[in-house]
Structure formats: C-alpha cells, structure tokens
N, C-alpha and C positions, 0 to 999 in steps of 0.2 A: 863681672870681671871675665875677660877672655882667657881661654885656656889653650894649651897646645893640642894639636890633633892627636897626639899620642894618648890623650885622655878619652878619646872617642872611638866608637866602633859602629859597624853597620847596625841599623835599626834603633840607634839612640835618637831620642827627641832632643832637638836643639833650637836655639833662638839666634837669628842673625839680625844685626842692627838695621839692615835695609829691607830684607825679604820676609822677616818675621819668623813664625814657627814652622818647623819642618822635621822630617825624618831622614837620617842619613841612609841612602840606599847602597852606596859603595864608598870605600875608602882604601887608598893605597899609599905608598910612600910619597907620591907627588900630588895626587888629585883627590878631591872629595866631591861626590855627587849627592845633592840633597833634594828631596822631593818636598817642596814647600806646600803648606796647606792652601794658600791662596795665590801663589805666584809661580806655579809649575816647577819643573825640574831645572836645577842649575848645577854647573860644574865649576869648582873653585880650585885654584892653585893653593896648596896647603900653606905655603910660606907667607901668603898674603891674606889668609882668611882669619877672621876673629869670630868665634862662636861661644855660646854659653849653653850649659846643660839646661834642659827644661823638664818640668814635671807635668806639664799640660798634656793630656792624652790626645792622640790624633782624632780628627773629626770623623764621625761615622760617614762612610761613603754610601751614597744611594746605590742600590743594586741596579745594574744595567737592565734596561728594558729587554724583554724577550722579543725576538724578531717574529713578526707575523708570518705564518706559513702561507705561501701563495701557491696556487695551482698553475701549472704551465699549460697553456693551450697548444695543442699540436697543430 
C-alpha cells in the first residue's frame, strides 16, 4: 500500500514499484531524492510518487580501493 510522503524522512528505507529498494537521501515539500540499491539516484515529484516502507537493510558497500602511490619523475 502506498503512503503519503509525509510519512517518510531522510534515511528511511523504501520500496518503489519500478526501481526497487532504496534509501531516501533528501526530501522536501516538492521533491524526494532516493538512492536505489541497484538503479542509482533518482529525483521524484512528491505528488506523483508512490512508495512503501521497507525493513530490508541497505546492501553493504565495498570499500573504495586505495589509490596507488606513484612517484613523479623530474
């Protein structure tokens, strides 16, 4: 069942019928931005968006690789 955006806040886990699971990164009176687990970040107009709360935890992100140190030749 879809709920109003008034029921959500930043960092809530949600499910969208097209993009799947994600985490709300920002929300205001007009727009909501969601970082989806498998579909990147998307911005939605609140009046057209349908979301459901989710209890599924976010996936563990791999730590970024450390950059190799290189020596500069003069």
